FIROBA-409601 format. One line per 4 residues: number of its first residue (from 1); for each residue z, x, y of C-alpha. Coordinates in Angstrom, 1 decimal. Last residue first. Layout:
NUM = Z:X:Y; ... .
// end
This chain:
166 = 78.7:89.6:110.7; 80.7:86.4:109.9; 78.8:83.1:110.4; 80.9:80.1:111.6 .
162 = 80.3:76.4:111.1; 81.8:73.7:113.3; 84.3:70.9:113.8; 85.2:70.2:117.4 .
158 = 86.8:71.3:120.6; 84.7:72.5:123.5; 85.6:73.3:127.1; 83.4:73.5:130.1 .
154 = 81.9:75.9:132.6; 79.0:74.7:134.8; 75.3:74.1:134.8; 74.0:71.8:137.6 .
150 = 72.6:68.4:136.6; 69.5:66.8:135.0; 70.5:67.3:131.3; 74.0:68.9:131.0 .
146 = 74.1:72.7:130.4; 77.7:73.6:129.7; 78.6:77.2:129.8; 81.4:78.1:127.4 .
142 = 85.0:77.7:126.6; 86.4:77.4:123.1; 87.9:75.4:120.2; 86.9:75.3:116.6 .
138 = 88.1:73.4:113.5; 86.7:74.6:110.3; 83.7:76.2:108.5; 82.9:79.5:107.0 .
134 = 79.9:81.6:106.2; 79.8:85.2:105.0; 82.9:84.9:102.9; 84.2:88.3:102.1 .
130 = 83.8:89.1:98.4; 86.9:90.4:96.6; 86.7:94.0:95.5; 87.7:94.8:91.9 .
126 = 89.3:98.2:91.6; 89.4:99.8:88.2; 92.1:102.3:87.2; 91.8:104.2:83.9 .
122 = 94.9:106.0:82.7; 94.5:108.4:79.8; 97.6:109.5:77.9; 97.3:112.5:75.6 .
118 = 98.8:112.2:72.1; 98.7:115.7:70.5; 98.9:116.2:66.7; 99.1:119.8:65.4 .
114 = 98.7:121.1:61.9; 100.0:123.9:59.7; 101.4:126.2:62.4; 102.3:129.4:60.6 .
110 = 105.3:131.6:60.8; 105.6:134.9:58.9; 109.4:135.1:59.4; 110.3:133.0:62.4 .
106 = 108.7:131.8:65.6; 106.1:129.1:66.5; 104.8:128.6:70.0; 102.3:125.8:70.9 .
102 = 99.8:125.1:73.6; 97.4:122.1:73.7; 94.2:120.5:75.0; 92.0:123.6:75.9 .
98 = 93.3:125.7:73.1; 96.4:127.7:72.5; 98.6:129.0:69.7; 101.2:131.6:70.3 .
94 = 102.9:133.2:67.3; 106.5:134.6:67.5; 107.7:137.2:65.1; 110.9:137.9:63.2 .
90 = 110.6:141.0:60.9; 112.7:140.7:57.7; 114.9:143.6:56.7; 116.5:143.1:53.2 .
86 = 119.9:144.6:52.4; 121.4:144.9:48.9; 124.6:144.0:47.3; 125.4:144.4:43.6 .
82 = 127.8:142.5:41.5; 127.9:143.9:38.0; 127.3:141.8:35.0; 124.6:140.1:36.9 .
78 = 125.1:138.5:40.3; 122.7:139.7:42.9; 123.8:139.8:46.5; 121.4:139.6:49.4 .
74 = 122.5:140.6:52.9; 119.9:139.6:55.5; 119.0:141.7:58.5; 116.7:140.2:61.1 .
70 = 114.2:142.4:62.9; 113.3:141.6:66.4; 110.8:139.7:68.6; 107.4:140.9:67.4 .
66 = 104.8:139.0:69.5; 101.6:137.6:67.9; 98.8:136.2:70.2; 96.0:133.7:70.1 .
62 = 96.7:131.7:67.0; 94.1:129.6:65.2; 94.8:126.0:64.6; 93.9:124.5:61.2 .
58 = 94.3:120.7:61.3; 94.0:120.1:65.0; 94.2:116.3:65.6; 94.0:114.9:69.1 .
54 = 95.2:111.3:69.1; 94.2:109.0:72.0; 96.6:106.9:74.1; 94.8:104.5:76.4 .
50 = 96.4:103.0:79.6; 94.2:100.4:81.4; 95.0:99.7:85.1; 93.3:96.8:86.9 .
46 = 93.4:97.1:90.7; 92.6:94.0:92.8; 90.9:95.0:96.0; 92.7:94.2:99.3 .
42 = 91.0:91.2:101.0; 94.0:88.9:100.8; 96.1:91.5:102.5; 93.5:91.7:105.3 .
38 = 93.7:88.0:105.8; 97.5:88.0:105.9; 97.4:90.8:108.5; 94.8:88.7:110.4 .
34 = 97.1:85.7:110.6; 100.3:87.7:111.4; 98.5:89.4:114.3; 97.1:86.1:115.5 .
30 = 100.6:84.5:115.5; 101.9:87.6:117.3; 99.2:87.9:120.0; 98.9:84.2:120.9 .
26 = 101.6:84.2:123.6; 100.5:87.6:125.1; 96.9:86.4:125.3; 98.0:83.1:126.8 .
22 = 100.3:84.8:129.4; 97.5:87.2:130.4; 95.0:84.3:130.7; 97.4:82.3:132.8 .
18 = 98.2:85.3:135.0; 94.4:85.9:135.5; 93.9:82.2:136.5; 96.8:82.3:138.9 .
14 = 95.5:85.5:140.6; 92.0:83.9:140.8; 93.4:80.6:142.2; 95.4:82.6:144.9 .
10 = 92.2:84.5:145.8; 90.3:81.3:146.2; 93.0:79.7:148.3; 93.0:82.7:150.7 .
6 = 95.6:85.4:150.9; 97.3:85.7:154.2; 97.2:88.5:156.8; 99.9:87.8:159.3 .
2 = 99.0:85.9:162.5; 97.9:87.4:165.7 .
// end
């Protein structure tokens, strides 16, 4: 008895599968680079607008008063006789707060006269690029060939054509 051998059809099938595998592996990197570039081109363009607005508070109302300490000030009065006197001044801290600002002011009878706040508003707008629905170009492929009056078979195609993207 002879050894089991692979027939010609099976050898052709293995060779065809190896060729398909080698072609897929060889075209992977160029196609990957091509589609990556296509996806980069399809990223939306972002427009950023920065606006600074002025918030004016002319008479802010305080929320809280905290007594910090008492300061001692020596006052001298120069008349014919030099006299020294001591004045005690309370030092307080006032806390102002609203939705858009917070402020602390400290000292002897402190008041916040006015407050200007410049908030920064950033508006980002994304503009999407349209994907082309129809395209044209050089095409190549394999398909079923149906010649008139003969048996259908597989055949190749190279030519100029139109493409429709789903």
